[in-house]
MDAnalysis code that builds the backbone (N, CA, C; Angstrom):
import MDAnalysis as mda
import numpy as np

u = mda.Universe.empty(246, n_residues=82, atom_resindex=np.repeat(np.arange(82), 3), trajectory=True)
u.add_TopologyAttr("name", ["N", "CA", "C"] * 82)
u.add_TopologyAttr("resid", np.arange(1, 83))
u.add_TopologyAttr("resname", ["MET", "LYS", "GLN", "GLY", "HIS", "LYS", "ASP", "ILE", "ILE", "LEU", "ASN", "LEU", "THR", "ALA", "LEU", "GLN", "TYR", "LEU", "ASP", "SER", "SER", "GLY", "ILE", "GLY", "GLU", "LEU", "ALA", "ARG", "VAL", "TYR", "VAL", "SER", "VAL", "VAL", "LYS", "GLN", "SER", "GLY", "GLN", "MET", "LYS", "VAL", "ILE", "GLY", "LEU", "SER", "SER", "LYS", "ILE", "GLU", "GLU", "VAL", "LEU", "LYS", "ILE", "THR", "HIS", "LEU", "TYR", "GLN", "VAL", "PHE", "PRO", "GLU", "PHE", "PRO", "ASP", "GLU", "GLU", "ALA", "ALA", "LEU", "GLN", "SER", "PHE", "PRO", "GLU", "ASN", "GLY", "PRO", "LYS", "ARG"])
u.atoms.positions = np.array([
    [92.220, 211.818, 242.038],
    [93.001, 211.990, 243.290],
    [92.646, 210.655, 244.197],
    [91.334, 210.461, 243.938],
    [91.163, 208.956, 244.760],
    [92.089, 207.794, 244.378],
    [92.692, 207.862, 243.341],
    [93.086, 206.806, 242.609],
    [94.787, 206.825, 243.029],
    [95.107, 208.124, 243.668],
    [96.322, 208.163, 244.065],
    [97.203, 209.271, 242.868],
    [96.630, 209.958, 242.073],
    [97.060, 210.961, 241.450],
    [97.214, 212.369, 242.197],
    [98.352, 212.781, 242.091],
    [98.414, 214.232, 242.734],
    [98.643, 215.059, 241.713],
    [99.296, 215.006, 240.684],
    [99.410, 215.952, 239.664],
    [98.239, 215.959, 238.679],
    [97.486, 217.246, 238.830],
    [96.330, 217.032, 237.833],
    [96.430, 218.272, 236.557],
    [96.125, 217.612, 235.449],
    [95.930, 218.627, 234.015],
    [94.546, 218.835, 233.852],
    [94.222, 220.060, 234.079],
    [92.747, 220.341, 233.730],
    [92.688, 221.170, 232.339],
    [91.919, 219.985, 231.471],
    [91.658, 220.800, 230.395],
    [90.400, 221.335, 229.764],
    [90.531, 222.723, 230.094],
    [89.136, 223.356, 229.840],
    [88.688, 224.121, 228.472],
    [89.096, 223.399, 227.545],
    [88.937, 223.460, 226.352],
    [87.800, 223.921, 225.854],
    [86.736, 223.005, 226.643],
    [85.157, 223.203, 226.356],
    [84.441, 223.990, 227.258],
    [85.369, 224.514, 227.981],
    [84.423, 225.553, 229.267],
    [84.234, 227.012, 228.289],
    [83.057, 227.294, 228.288],
    [82.699, 228.465, 227.663],
    [82.472, 229.664, 228.920],
    [82.081, 228.949, 229.918],
    [81.555, 230.237, 230.808],
    [82.155, 229.989, 232.390],
    [82.336, 230.968, 233.005],
    [82.685, 230.098, 234.443],
    [82.358, 231.393, 235.311],
    [81.286, 231.003, 236.383],
    [80.688, 232.066, 237.176],
    [81.355, 231.892, 238.601],
    [80.542, 232.395, 239.430],
    [81.292, 232.276, 240.822],
    [81.380, 230.691, 241.489],
    [80.345, 230.179, 241.253],
    [80.669, 228.724, 241.602],
    [81.255, 227.811, 240.977],
    [81.835, 228.212, 239.551],
    [82.997, 227.442, 239.022],
    [84.280, 227.848, 239.513],
    [84.337, 229.437, 240.086],
    [85.487, 229.721, 240.488],
    [86.012, 229.139, 241.780],
    [84.438, 229.114, 242.678],
    [84.652, 228.387, 243.900],
    [85.604, 226.844, 243.992],
    [84.710, 226.448, 243.007],
    [85.082, 224.751, 242.745],
    [86.823, 224.963, 242.070],
    [86.939, 225.314, 241.504],
    [88.506, 225.609, 240.921],
    [89.279, 225.646, 241.983],
    [88.959, 226.621, 242.862],
    [89.628, 226.764, 244.287],
    [89.550, 225.687, 244.767],
    [88.538, 225.152, 245.011],
    [88.675, 223.809, 246.064],
    [89.461, 222.973, 245.686],
    [89.355, 222.389, 244.037],
    [90.097, 221.350, 243.589],
    [91.354, 221.656, 244.157],
    [91.993, 223.058, 243.648],
    [93.310, 223.451, 243.830],
    [93.872, 223.068, 245.090],
    [93.051, 223.599, 246.346],
    [93.531, 223.312, 247.354],
    [93.457, 221.982, 247.928],
    [92.721, 220.881, 247.179],
    [92.886, 219.601, 247.511],
    [93.920, 218.908, 246.916],
    [94.308, 219.518, 245.797],
    [95.501, 219.049, 245.291],
    [96.904, 219.185, 245.941],
    [96.884, 220.579, 246.244],
    [98.006, 221.062, 246.960],
    [98.220, 220.408, 248.412],
    [97.109, 220.121, 249.133],
    [96.887, 219.456, 250.661],
    [97.769, 218.252, 250.110],
    [97.467, 217.531, 249.353],
    [98.218, 216.331, 248.861],
    [99.573, 216.269, 248.228],
    [100.079, 217.660, 248.140],
    [101.705, 217.739, 247.894],
    [101.375, 217.530, 246.243],
    [100.338, 218.032, 245.478],
    [100.290, 218.001, 244.127],
    [100.531, 219.094, 243.240],
    [100.549, 219.118, 242.381],
    [100.347, 220.435, 241.518],
    [99.081, 220.284, 240.284],
    [98.746, 221.395, 240.125],
    [97.583, 221.510, 239.218],
    [97.948, 222.558, 238.207],
    [97.762, 221.922, 236.560],
    [98.046, 223.018, 235.786],
    [96.890, 222.616, 234.788],
    [96.629, 224.334, 234.206],
    [95.422, 224.213, 233.009],
    [95.945, 224.184, 231.337],
    [95.514, 223.743, 230.651],
    [95.385, 223.730, 229.146],
    [93.885, 224.156, 228.839],
    [93.695, 224.787, 227.562],
    [93.247, 225.295, 226.654],
    [91.960, 226.435, 227.139],
    [92.602, 227.404, 227.788],
    [91.889, 228.474, 227.821],
    [91.637, 229.408, 227.103],
    [90.234, 229.722, 226.917],
    [89.590, 230.785, 226.081],
    [90.211, 231.940, 226.342],
    [90.070, 232.879, 225.596],
    [89.864, 234.238, 226.102],
    [89.330, 234.600, 227.057],
    [88.037, 234.252, 227.217],
    [86.903, 234.709, 228.141],
    [87.020, 234.076, 229.210],
    [87.795, 232.746, 229.385],
    [88.102, 232.287, 230.553],
    [89.252, 232.418, 231.490],
    [90.492, 233.076, 230.348],
    [91.294, 233.396, 231.017],
    [91.204, 234.938, 231.576],
    [90.531, 235.928, 230.988],
    [89.914, 237.088, 231.686],
    [89.386, 236.868, 232.972],
    [88.655, 235.747, 233.137],
    [87.577, 235.751, 234.420],
    [89.099, 235.335, 235.655],
    [89.578, 234.426, 235.047],
    [91.198, 234.108, 236.129],
    [92.124, 235.154, 236.286],
    [92.233, 236.066, 235.437],
    [92.857, 237.241, 235.559],
    [92.127, 237.937, 236.363],
    [91.271, 238.653, 236.078],
    [90.249, 239.459, 237.156],
    [90.330, 238.653, 238.647],
    [90.295, 237.175, 239.188],
    [90.134, 236.572, 240.232],
    [91.486, 236.685, 240.937],
    [92.515, 236.836, 240.077],
    [93.928, 236.622, 240.507],
    [94.098, 235.095, 240.363],
    [93.321, 234.106, 239.936],
    [93.529, 232.834, 239.886],
    [94.593, 232.745, 238.742],
    [95.053, 233.214, 238.156],
    [95.908, 233.156, 236.665],
    [96.967, 232.861, 237.309],
    [97.313, 233.537, 238.562],
    [98.635, 233.320, 238.892],
    [98.940, 231.994, 239.472],
    [97.653, 231.242, 239.949],
    [97.934, 230.344, 240.833],
    [97.699, 228.913, 240.132],
    [97.227, 229.067, 238.744],
    [96.865, 228.062, 237.746],
    [97.971, 228.311, 236.541],
    [99.091, 227.636, 236.631],
    [100.064, 227.311, 235.361],
    [99.128, 227.022, 233.899],
    [99.358, 227.983, 233.176],
    [98.554, 227.545, 231.949],
    [99.700, 226.823, 230.740],
    [99.472, 226.000, 229.999],
    [100.268, 225.556, 229.014],
    [99.964, 225.100, 227.481],
    [100.201, 225.183, 226.483],
    [99.635, 225.409, 225.251],
    [98.795, 224.079, 225.163],
    [99.731, 223.002, 225.330],
    [98.917, 221.704, 225.401],
    [99.372, 220.695, 226.119],
    [98.651, 219.633, 226.426],
    [98.941, 218.394, 227.230],
    [100.189, 218.093, 227.567],
    [101.102, 217.824, 226.249],
    [102.422, 217.569, 226.278],
    [103.142, 218.434, 227.090],
    [103.241, 219.657, 226.920],
    [103.768, 220.779, 227.832],
    [103.707, 220.658, 228.977],
    [102.176, 220.698, 229.640],
    [102.002, 220.515, 230.866],
    [102.466, 219.422, 231.711],
    [102.742, 217.997, 230.840],
    [102.790, 216.856, 231.551],
    [104.559, 216.893, 231.800],
    [105.338, 217.881, 230.748],
    [106.864, 218.019, 231.149],
    [106.936, 218.858, 231.982],
    [105.939, 219.749, 232.259],
    [106.446, 220.501, 233.192],
    [106.406, 219.903, 234.955],
    [105.922, 219.104, 235.256],
    [105.825, 218.167, 236.521],
    [107.481, 217.585, 236.576],
    [107.925, 217.969, 237.735],
    [109.378, 217.784, 238.071],
    [109.706, 216.297, 237.881],
    [109.211, 215.701, 238.219],
    [109.234, 213.991, 237.779],
    [109.053, 213.818, 236.243],
    [108.679, 214.588, 235.016],
    [108.859, 214.317, 233.824],
    [109.394, 215.396, 233.078],
    [110.013, 216.348, 233.694],
    [110.765, 217.374, 233.114],
    [112.066, 216.812, 232.707],
    [113.019, 217.702, 232.169],
    [114.375, 217.185, 231.651],
    [114.962, 216.721, 232.632],
    [115.635, 215.617, 232.077],
    [116.716, 214.834, 233.207],
    [118.138, 215.762, 233.440],
    [118.499, 215.936, 234.396],
    [119.942, 216.691, 234.480],
    [120.979, 215.312, 235.060],
])
């Protein structure tokens, strides 16, 4: 974001554990992205992390995609042209 990028794909493949500090950090980063008129998408959620996001209702905030290509295509400027 410091380099001017406002649309973020967060790859959580290596994330095995998410506690309240991590949840707070995800929420803080999300708010920062949204304040810059950006979007944040996630890829690579394990079932454990997905469950934590569901319990905290953050699952509704972070759109999940099966891979980076799908996430990239979901950004308005990269989606199908009409």
